[in-house]
Structure formats: C-alpha cells, structure tokens
A tleap script that builds the chain and sets N, CA, C and O, in Angstrom:
source leaprc.protein.ff14SB
mol = sequence {
  NMET HIE ARG ASN ALA ALA HIE ALA SER VAL
  ILE THR GLY PRO TRP GLN ALA SER ALA PRO
  LYS ALA ALA ALA PRO ARG ALA PRO GLU ARG
  ARG LYS SER THR ALA ALA GLN ASP ALA ALA
  ASP LEU ARG ALA GLY LEU THR PRO ALA GLN
  LEU MET THR LEU GLU ALA LEU GLU ILE PHE
  GLN TRP ARG LEU ALA PHE VAL ARG ARG PRO
  LEU PHE CYS ALA PRO ILE PRO VAL LEU PHE
  ASP ARG ASP ALA THR ARG HIE VAL VAL ILE
  GLU GLU ASP GLY THR LEU ASN GLU THR PRO
  THR LEU VAL LEU ARG CALA
}
set mol.1.N position { 20.584 138.238 151.911 }
set mol.1.CA position { 21.330 138.086 153.128 }
set mol.1.C position { 20.666 137.014 153.971 }
set mol.1.O position { 19.456 136.804 153.891 }
set mol.2.N position { 21.450 136.357 154.758 }
set mol.2.CA position { 20.933 135.290 155.614 }
set mol.2.C position { 20.213 135.880 156.818 }
set mol.2.O position { 20.545 136.964 157.297 }
set mol.3.N position { 19.220 135.139 157.293 }
set mol.3.CA position { 18.474 135.608 158.461 }
set mol.3.C position { 19.331 135.533 159.719 }
set mol.3.O position { 19.269 136.420 160.570 }
set mol.4.N position { 20.125 134.482 159.834 }
set mol.4.CA position { 20.942 134.307 161.031 }
set mol.4.C position { 22.398 134.509 160.636 }
set mol.4.O position { 22.941 133.707 159.875 }
set mol.5.N position { 23.033 135.541 161.126 }
set mol.5.CA position { 24.397 135.875 160.740 }
set mol.5.C position { 25.394 134.829 161.216 }
set mol.5.O position { 26.443 134.662 160.594 }
set mol.6.N position { 25.098 134.116 162.304 }
set mol.6.CA position { 26.017 133.100 162.825 }
set mol.6.C position { 26.159 131.943 161.845 }
set mol.6.O position { 27.222 131.327 161.769 }
set mol.7.N position { 25.128 131.645 161.114 }
set mol.7.CA position { 25.188 130.554 160.154 }
set mol.7.C position { 25.895 130.971 158.871 }
set mol.7.O position { 26.412 130.121 158.146 }
set mol.8.N position { 25.924 132.252 158.587 }
set mol.8.CA position { 26.496 132.723 157.340 }
set mol.8.C position { 27.984 133.004 157.454 }
set mol.8.O position { 28.673 133.025 156.434 }
set mol.9.N position { 28.499 133.217 158.636 }
set mol.9.CA position { 29.907 133.551 158.772 }
set mol.9.C position { 30.654 132.427 159.477 }
set mol.9.O position { 30.067 131.607 160.183 }
set mol.10.N position { 31.952 132.415 159.267 }
set mol.10.CA position { 32.815 131.431 159.906 }
set mol.10.C position { 33.408 132.066 161.144 }
set mol.10.O position { 33.975 133.157 161.083 }
set mol.11.N position { 33.280 131.391 162.249 }
set mol.11.CA position { 33.799 131.918 163.503 }
set mol.11.C position { 35.136 131.256 163.769 }
set mol.11.O position { 35.233 130.030 163.823 }
set mol.12.N position { 36.160 132.067 163.933 }
set mol.12.CA position { 37.483 131.527 164.229 }
set mol.12.C position { 37.665 131.477 165.729 }
set mol.12.O position { 37.068 132.261 166.467 }
set mol.13.N position { 38.483 130.563 166.169 }
set mol.13.CA position { 38.700 130.427 167.592 }
set mol.13.C position { 40.064 129.836 167.858 }
set mol.13.O position { 40.840 129.643 166.922 }
set mol.14.N position { 40.380 129.544 169.109 }
set mol.14.CA position { 41.688 129.012 169.462 }
set mol.14.C position { 41.847 127.529 169.100 }
set mol.14.O position { 42.954 126.997 169.191 }
set mol.15.N position { 40.793 126.867 168.700 }
set mol.15.CA position { 40.868 125.450 168.361 }
set mol.15.C position { 41.462 125.255 166.974 }
set mol.15.O position { 41.510 126.179 166.162 }
set mol.16.N position { 41.909 124.046 166.727 }
set mol.16.CA position { 42.509 123.731 165.428 }
set mol.16.C position { 41.415 123.557 164.391 }
set mol.16.O position { 40.309 123.101 164.681 }
set mol.17.N position { 41.760 123.932 163.195 }
set mol.17.CA position { 40.815 123.730 162.101 }
set mol.17.C position { 40.641 122.238 161.881 }
set mol.17.O position { 41.594 121.464 161.975 }
set mol.18.N position { 39.435 121.858 161.591 }
set mol.18.CA position { 39.188 120.420 161.407 }
set mol.18.C position { 39.793 119.966 160.084 }
set mol.18.O position { 39.455 120.478 159.016 }
set mol.19.N position { 40.676 119.013 160.180 }
set mol.19.CA position { 41.313 118.453 158.991 }
set mol.19.C position { 40.400 117.386 158.406 }
set mol.19.O position { 39.638 116.754 159.137 }
set mol.20.N position { 40.468 117.184 157.113 }
set mol.20.CA position { 39.650 116.120 156.535 }
set mol.20.C position { 40.047 114.777 157.133 }
set mol.20.O position { 41.228 114.494 157.335 }
set mol.21.N position { 39.063 113.975 157.406 }
set mol.21.CA position { 39.327 112.681 158.030 }
set mol.21.C position { 40.022 111.756 157.041 }
set mol.21.O position { 39.607 111.616 155.890 }
set mol.22.N position { 41.080 111.135 157.519 }
set mol.22.CA position { 41.803 110.181 156.682 }
set mol.22.C position { 40.999 108.894 156.588 }
set mol.22.O position { 40.231 108.549 157.485 }
set mol.23.N position { 41.195 108.206 155.495 }
set mol.23.CA position { 40.498 106.932 155.314 }
set mol.23.C position { 40.986 105.941 156.363 }
set mol.23.O position { 42.146 105.971 156.774 }
set mol.24.N position { 40.107 105.087 156.777 }
set mol.24.CA position { 40.463 104.069 157.767 }
set mol.24.C position { 41.535 103.157 157.181 }
set mol.24.O position { 41.493 102.846 155.991 }
set mol.25.N position { 42.497 102.723 157.997 }
set mol.25.CA position { 43.539 101.838 157.467 }
set mol.25.C position { 42.923 100.537 156.968 }
set mol.25.O position { 42.032 99.963 157.595 }
set mol.26.N position { 43.417 100.100 155.842 }
set mol.26.CA position { 42.898 98.877 155.240 }
set mol.26.C position { 43.644 97.663 155.772 }
set mol.26.O position { 44.776 97.753 156.247 }
set mol.27.N position { 42.981 96.548 155.677 }
set mol.27.CA position { 43.641 95.288 156.017 }
set mol.27.C position { 44.685 95.011 154.943 }
set mol.27.O position { 44.497 95.417 153.796 }
set mol.28.N position { 45.768 94.340 155.274 }
set mol.28.CA position { 46.792 94.056 154.266 }
set mol.28.C position { 46.219 93.191 153.144 }
set mol.28.O position { 45.351 92.347 153.364 }
set mol.29.N position { 46.726 93.424 151.951 }
set mol.29.CA position { 46.270 92.679 150.775 }
set mol.29.C position { 46.705 91.227 150.901 }
set mol.29.O position { 47.897 90.929 150.982 }
set mol.30.N position { 45.730 90.331 150.918 }
set mol.30.CA position { 46.049 88.913 151.095 }
set mol.30.C position { 46.458 88.254 149.792 }
set mol.30.O position { 47.156 87.240 149.808 }
set mol.31.N position { 46.036 88.808 148.663 }
set mol.31.CA position { 46.327 88.161 147.386 }
set mol.31.C position { 47.775 88.326 146.973 }
set mol.31.O position { 48.287 87.530 146.186 }
set mol.32.N position { 48.443 89.344 147.489 }
set mol.32.CA position { 49.830 89.582 147.111 }
set mol.32.C position { 50.741 88.830 148.066 }
set mol.32.O position { 50.606 88.940 149.285 }
set mol.33.N position { 51.648 88.082 147.518 }
set mol.33.CA position { 52.651 87.410 148.334 }
set mol.33.C position { 53.932 87.333 147.523 }
set mol.33.O position { 53.944 87.668 146.338 }
set mol.34.N position { 54.978 86.903 148.140 }
set mol.34.CA position { 56.253 86.865 147.452 }
set mol.34.C position { 56.247 85.798 146.375 }
set mol.34.O position { 55.529 84.803 146.473 }
set mol.35.N position { 57.047 86.014 145.353 }
set mol.35.CA position { 57.111 85.068 144.242 }
set mol.35.C position { 57.662 83.720 144.702 }
set mol.35.O position { 57.210 82.673 144.239 }
set mol.36.N position { 58.634 83.745 145.608 }
set mol.36.CA position { 59.209 82.489 146.094 }
set mol.36.C position { 58.171 81.678 146.859 }
set mol.36.O position { 58.118 80.454 146.741 }
set mol.37.N position { 57.351 82.364 147.639 }
set mol.37.CA position { 56.315 81.662 148.393 }
set mol.37.C position { 55.271 81.096 147.441 }
set mol.37.O position { 54.810 79.970 147.626 }
set mol.38.N position { 54.892 81.868 146.421 }
set mol.38.CA position { 53.923 81.388 145.444 }
set mol.38.C position { 54.440 80.144 144.731 }
set mol.38.O position { 53.708 79.167 144.575 }
set mol.39.N position { 55.694 80.176 144.301 }
set mol.39.CA position { 56.270 79.038 143.592 }
set mol.39.C position { 56.314 77.807 144.493 }
set mol.39.O position { 56.018 76.698 144.049 }
set mol.40.N position { 56.680 78.001 145.742 }
set mol.40.CA position { 56.735 76.874 146.673 }
set mol.40.C position { 55.342 76.323 146.943 }
set mol.40.O position { 55.158 75.109 147.033 }
set mol.41.N position { 54.362 77.212 147.070 }
set mol.41.CA position { 52.985 76.765 147.301 }
set mol.41.C position { 52.449 75.996 146.103 }
set mol.41.O position { 51.746 74.999 146.267 }
set mol.42.N position { 52.779 76.456 144.896 }
set mol.42.CA position { 52.305 75.764 143.700 }
set mol.42.C position { 52.931 74.375 143.576 }
set mol.42.O position { 52.268 73.425 143.158 }
set mol.43.N position { 54.197 74.261 143.937 }
set mol.43.CA position { 54.897 72.976 143.809 }
set mol.43.C position { 54.507 71.978 144.901 }
set mol.43.O position { 54.683 70.771 144.736 }
set mol.44.N position { 53.985 72.478 145.998 }
set mol.44.CA position { 53.637 71.599 147.120 }
set mol.44.C position { 52.592 70.581 146.685 }
set mol.44.O position { 51.556 70.941 146.126 }
set mol.45.N position { 52.868 69.325 146.942 }
set mol.45.CA position { 51.915 68.265 146.642 }
set mol.45.C position { 52.074 67.633 145.276 }
set mol.45.O position { 51.391 66.656 144.970 }
set mol.46.N position { 52.971 68.174 144.435 }
set mol.46.CA position { 53.194 67.547 143.132 }
set mol.46.C position { 53.978 66.255 143.322 }
set mol.46.O position { 54.774 66.133 144.253 }
set mol.47.N position { 53.752 65.308 142.450 }
set mol.47.CA position { 54.475 64.039 142.529 }
set mol.47.C position { 55.925 64.264 142.111 }
set mol.47.O position { 56.213 65.238 141.417 }
set mol.48.N position { 56.841 63.389 142.515 }
set mol.48.CA position { 58.239 63.540 142.087 }
set mol.48.C position { 58.385 63.548 140.564 }
set mol.48.O position { 59.217 64.281 140.028 }
set mol.49.N position { 57.593 62.750 139.872 }
set mol.49.CA position { 57.659 62.728 138.407 }
set mol.49.C position { 57.203 64.067 137.825 }
set mol.49.O position { 57.794 64.559 136.863 }
set mol.50.N position { 56.160 64.654 138.401 }
set mol.50.CA position { 55.688 65.959 137.929 }
set mol.50.C position { 56.740 67.038 138.182 }
set mol.50.O position { 56.955 67.909 137.339 }
set mol.51.N position { 57.392 66.979 139.340 }
set mol.51.CA position { 58.430 67.962 139.658 }
set mol.51.C position { 59.608 67.860 138.698 }
set mol.51.O position { 60.169 68.877 138.290 }
set mol.52.N position { 59.982 66.642 138.339 }
set mol.52.CA position { 61.098 66.445 137.422 }
set mol.52.C position { 60.765 67.022 136.044 }
set mol.52.O position { 61.597 67.691 135.432 }
set mol.53.N position { 59.560 66.765 135.565 }
set mol.53.CA position { 59.141 67.299 134.271 }
set mol.53.C position { 59.044 68.816 134.329 }
set mol.53.O position { 59.434 69.502 133.385 }
set mol.54.N position { 58.530 69.338 135.426 }
set mol.54.CA position { 58.408 70.787 135.595 }
set mol.54.C position { 59.775 71.456 135.530 }
set mol.54.O position { 59.936 72.465 134.844 }
set mol.55.N position { 60.753 70.911 136.232 }
set mol.55.CA position { 62.096 71.486 136.230 }
set mol.55.C position { 62.708 71.447 134.840 }
set mol.55.O position { 63.416 72.376 134.449 }
set mol.56.N position { 62.445 70.384 134.088 }
set mol.56.CA position { 62.967 70.288 132.723 }
set mol.56.C position { 62.325 71.341 131.821 }
set mol.56.O position { 63.008 71.934 130.985 }
set mol.57.N position { 61.037 71.579 131.979 }
set mol.57.CA position { 60.358 72.571 131.142 }
set mol.57.C position { 60.750 73.997 131.514 }
set mol.57.O position { 60.777 74.875 130.652 }
set mol.58.N position { 61.049 74.233 132.778 }
set mol.58.CA position { 61.459 75.574 133.193 }
set mol.58.C position { 62.785 75.978 132.560 }
set mol.58.O position { 63.056 77.170 132.412 }
set mol.59.N position { 63.607 75.020 132.190 }
set mol.59.CA position { 64.851 75.318 131.477 }
set mol.59.C position { 64.535 75.992 130.148 }
set mol.59.O position { 65.283 76.857 129.691 }
set mol.60.N position { 63.422 75.593 129.526 }
set mol.60.CA position { 63.006 76.148 128.240 }
set mol.60.C position { 62.017 77.305 128.410 }
set mol.60.O position { 61.283 77.642 127.481 }
set mol.61.N position { 62.004 77.899 129.582 }
set mol.61.CA position { 61.223 79.088 129.929 }
set mol.61.C position { 59.714 78.864 129.906 }
set mol.61.O position { 58.948 79.778 129.600 }
set mol.62.N position { 59.298 77.656 130.229 }
set mol.62.CA position { 57.876 77.428 130.483 }
set mol.62.C position { 57.621 77.867 131.912 }
set mol.62.O position { 58.501 77.750 132.765 }
set mol.63.N position { 56.424 78.373 132.181 }
set mol.63.CA position { 56.097 78.954 133.484 }
set mol.63.C position { 54.918 78.211 134.100 }
set mol.63.O position { 53.892 78.006 133.452 }
set mol.64.N position { 55.079 77.808 135.363 }
set mol.64.CA position { 53.990 77.165 136.095 }
set mol.64.C position { 52.983 78.244 136.471 }
set mol.64.O position { 53.265 79.089 137.321 }
set mol.65.N position { 51.810 78.219 135.843 }
set mol.65.CA position { 50.808 79.266 136.055 }
set mol.65.C position { 49.927 78.954 137.256 }
set mol.65.O position { 49.727 79.806 138.121 }
set mol.66.N position { 49.403 77.742 137.311 }
set mol.66.CA position { 48.549 77.356 138.430 }
set mol.66.C position { 48.483 75.844 138.506 }
set mol.66.O position { 48.902 75.142 137.586 }
set mol.67.N position { 47.952 75.355 139.611 }
set mol.67.CA position { 47.798 73.915 139.822 }
set mol.67.C position { 46.350 73.659 140.206 }
set mol.67.O position { 45.851 74.195 141.196 }
set mol.68.N position { 45.694 72.848 139.424 }
set mol.68.CA position { 44.336 72.425 139.793 }
set mol.68.C position { 44.477 71.278 140.778 }
set mol.68.O position { 45.306 70.386 140.596 }
set mol.69.N position { 43.675 71.307 141.805 }
set mol.69.CA position { 43.732 70.264 142.828 }
set mol.69.C position { 42.341 69.674 143.020 }
set mol.69.O position { 41.646 70.008 143.980 }
set mol.70.N position { 41.934 68.789 142.099 }
set mol.70.CA position { 40.609 68.169 142.250 }
set mol.70.C position { 40.590 67.224 143.447 }
set mol.70.O position { 41.609 66.629 143.799 }
set mol.71.N position { 39.427 67.095 144.063 }
set mol.71.CA position { 39.296 66.216 145.223 }
set mol.71.C position { 39.593 64.772 144.844 }
set mol.71.O position { 39.162 64.293 143.795 }
set mol.72.N position { 40.317 64.098 145.690 }
set mol.72.CA position { 40.623 62.673 145.569 }
set mol.72.C position { 41.373 62.329 144.285 }
set mol.72.O position { 41.348 61.177 143.851 }
set mol.73.N position { 42.033 63.299 143.674 }
set mol.73.CA position { 42.826 63.066 142.458 }
set mol.73.C position { 44.187 63.735 142.626 }
set mol.73.O position { 44.388 64.570 143.507 }
set mol.74.N position { 45.104 63.349 141.765 }
set mol.74.CA position { 46.428 63.960 141.776 }
set mol.74.C position { 46.323 65.411 141.298 }
set mol.74.O position { 45.443 65.735 140.501 }
set mol.75.N position { 47.208 66.281 141.776 }
set mol.75.CA position { 47.190 67.669 141.308 }
set mol.75.C position { 47.520 67.748 139.819 }
set mol.75.O position { 48.226 66.897 139.279 }
set mol.76.N position { 46.995 68.784 139.169 }
set mol.76.CA position { 47.193 68.960 137.730 }
set mol.76.C position { 47.906 70.295 137.507 }
set mol.76.O position { 47.256 71.340 137.487 }
set mol.77.N position { 49.246 70.278 137.336 }
set mol.77.CA position { 49.960 71.529 137.073 }
set mol.77.C position { 49.757 71.970 135.624 }
set mol.77.O position { 49.815 71.159 134.699 }
set mol.78.N position { 49.519 73.267 135.445 }
set mol.78.CA position { 49.310 73.846 134.117 }
set mol.78.C position { 50.431 74.846 133.863 }
set mol.78.O position { 50.672 75.745 134.668 }
set mol.79.N position { 51.115 74.676 132.729 }
set mol.79.CA position { 52.241 75.528 132.379 }
set mol.79.C position { 51.948 76.273 131.087 }
set mol.79.O position { 51.225 75.782 130.221 }
set mol.80.N position { 52.527 77.484 130.970 }
set mol.80.CA position { 52.418 78.283 129.756 }
set mol.80.C position { 53.815 78.527 129.208 }
set mol.80.O position { 54.783 78.613 129.964 }
set mol.81.N position { 53.914 78.641 127.871 }
set mol.81.CA position { 55.202 78.947 127.266 }
set mol.81.C position { 55.546 80.411 127.499 }
set mol.81.O position { 54.747 81.157 128.063 }
set mol.82.N position { 56.731 80.822 127.066 }
set mol.82.CA position { 57.199 82.186 127.364 }
set mol.82.C position { 56.322 83.261 126.739 }
set mol.82.O position { 56.272 84.382 127.244 }
set mol.83.N position { 55.622 82.934 125.636 }
set mol.83.CA position { 54.740 83.903 124.985 }
set mol.83.C position { 53.316 83.829 125.509 }
set mol.83.O position { 52.473 84.643 125.132 }
set mol.84.N position { 53.041 82.865 126.373 }
set mol.84.CA position { 51.700 82.626 126.928 }
set mol.84.C position { 50.689 82.335 125.829 }
set mol.84.O position { 49.523 82.717 125.929 }
set mol.85.N position { 51.146 81.650 124.772 }
set mol.85.CA position { 50.247 81.293 123.674 }
set mol.85.C position { 49.828 79.830 123.724 }
set mol.85.O position { 48.787 79.461 123.181 }
set mol.86.N position { 50.629 79.003 124.370 }
set mol.86.CA position { 50.321 77.572 124.482 }
set mol.86.C position { 50.325 77.176 125.941 }
set mol.86.O position { 51.020 77.775 126.761 }
set mol.87.N position { 49.539 76.155 126.256 }
set mol.87.CA position { 49.575 75.611 127.610 }
set mol.87.C position { 49.636 74.092 127.535 }
set mol.87.O position { 49.141 73.471 126.595 }
set mol.88.N position { 50.253 73.521 128.548 }
set mol.88.CA position { 50.374 72.072 128.663 }
set mol.88.C position { 50.040 71.674 130.091 }
set mol.88.O position { 50.049 72.495 131.009 }
set mol.89.N position { 49.748 70.399 130.251 }
set mol.89.CA position { 49.439 69.826 131.559 }
set mol.89.C position { 50.423 68.696 131.808 }
set mol.89.O position { 50.720 67.914 130.904 }
set mol.90.N position { 50.927 68.607 133.026 }
set mol.90.CA position { 51.801 67.493 133.397 }
set mol.90.C position { 50.944 66.462 134.115 }
set mol.90.O position { 50.348 66.748 135.153 }
set mol.91.N position { 50.890 65.273 133.558 }
set mol.91.CA position { 50.082 64.198 134.138 }
set mol.91.C position { 50.736 63.686 135.421 }
set mol.91.O position { 51.867 64.048 135.742 }
set mol.92.N position { 50.011 62.845 136.140 }
set mol.92.CA position { 50.485 62.328 137.426 }
set mol.92.C position { 51.798 61.559 137.294 }
set mol.92.O position { 52.637 61.601 138.194 }
set mol.93.N position { 51.977 60.855 136.171 }
set mol.93.CA position { 53.196 60.064 135.980 }
set mol.93.C position { 54.340 60.881 135.382 }
set mol.93.O position { 55.399 60.324 135.091 }
set mol.94.N position { 54.151 62.188 135.194 }
set mol.94.CA position { 55.209 63.047 134.686 }
set mol.94.C position { 55.180 63.244 133.183 }
set mol.94.O position { 55.982 64.012 132.651 }
set mol.95.N position { 54.277 62.573 132.485 }
set mol.95.CA position { 54.198 62.759 131.035 }
set mol.95.C position { 53.550 64.102 130.727 }
set mol.95.O position { 52.774 64.638 131.518 }
set mol.96.N position { 53.884 64.618 129.574 }
set mol.96.CA position { 53.402 65.923 129.159 }
set mol.96.C position { 52.192 65.760 128.259 }
set mol.96.O position { 52.255 65.036 127.265 }
set mol.97.N position { 51.108 66.412 128.585 }
set mol.97.CA position { 49.892 66.380 127.775 }
set mol.97.C position { 49.791 67.725 127.060 }
set mol.97.O position { 49.472 68.746 127.668 }
set mol.98.N position { 50.074 67.703 125.739 }
set mol.98.CA position { 50.062 68.943 124.967 }
set mol.98.C position { 48.683 69.300 124.440 }
set mol.98.O position { 48.480 70.404 123.936 }
set mol.99.N position { 47.740 68.386 124.548 }
set mol.99.CA position { 46.362 68.663 124.116 }
set mol.99.C position { 45.408 68.344 125.263 }
set mol.99.O position { 44.600 67.421 125.157 }
set mol.100.N position { 45.492 69.094 126.351 }
set mol.100.CA position { 44.632 68.796 127.500 }
set mol.100.C position { 43.181 69.184 127.218 }
set mol.100.O position { 42.897 70.052 126.393 }
set mol.101.N position { 42.287 68.526 127.917 }
set mol.101.CA position { 40.864 68.848 127.794 }
set mol.101.C position { 40.483 69.991 128.726 }
set mol.101.O position { 39.304 70.313 128.879 }
set mol.102.N position { 41.463 70.583 129.330 }
set mol.102.CA position { 41.277 71.679 130.268 }
set mol.102.C position { 40.745 72.905 129.529 }
set mol.102.O position { 41.338 73.340 128.542 }
set mol.103.N position { 39.647 73.457 129.997 }
set mol.103.CA position { 39.066 74.651 129.386 }
set mol.103.C position { 39.500 75.864 130.198 }
set mol.103.O position { 39.251 75.944 131.401 }
set mol.104.N position { 40.155 76.809 129.522 }
set mol.104.CA position { 40.650 78.009 130.192 }
set mol.104.C position { 39.783 79.201 129.833 }
set mol.104.O position { 39.323 79.333 128.699 }
set mol.105.N position { 39.568 80.065 130.811 }
set mol.105.CA position { 38.840 81.310 130.557 }
set mol.105.C position { 39.796 82.344 129.994 }
set mol.105.O position { 40.990 82.321 130.291 }
set mol.106.N position { 39.284 83.230 129.199 }
set mol.106.CA position { 40.129 84.270 128.595 }
set mol.106.C position { 40.353 85.428 129.513 }
set mol.106.O position { 41.042 86.380 129.148 }
savepdb mol mol.pdb
quit
C-alpha cells in the first residue's frame, strides 16, 4: 500500500478531465503545389525553340520532369518517356539530345 493515500487515488472534482494535448498546427507543406503551377514554373524561362520542341514531345506522352538552371547558361529541360525508362534533354536551340551527359541519381 502507498504511504500517502492522496497520491494513490484519483480525486474527482467539478473540473473537466484533462484531454490529451493536440499536436501543434503545422506550417502548410511548401513542396506541394498544383500541377498547373508546377508546369508553368518549369516552362518559365525556356527559349521559344525549347518550348516548341517540348510541346511536340508532349504529344507523344513525354513528360517534363525538371529543368536544370545553371548560372549564366540557358535552362536545360529534362524529359522522360511515358515508361520513365529513357530521358532526353532539349538544347538551347530546340534540338533534342538523346544521349545527354547528364548524370541522374536513382
């Protein structure tokens, strides 16, 4: 038995039982955005020739995955085929580079 009975028993009273504290509200997820906004952001800054080639490839279900933007150079759009097995790069002049030197992480 406990030495102090007040510590061993629960005392009820007119107050409300303490509810478990809810987690603090989180800041909104910044990485998630609408698909239309993502597509517009990716296309921003591409040359007209790159945009024309991109639109032609999208007809064949190629997908613009990301755009590399090296300093003081033209943006480098990277596209994947519908199976995500091949990738290509659209050069600044709109030509398609099917064997880019771009190294991708798995």
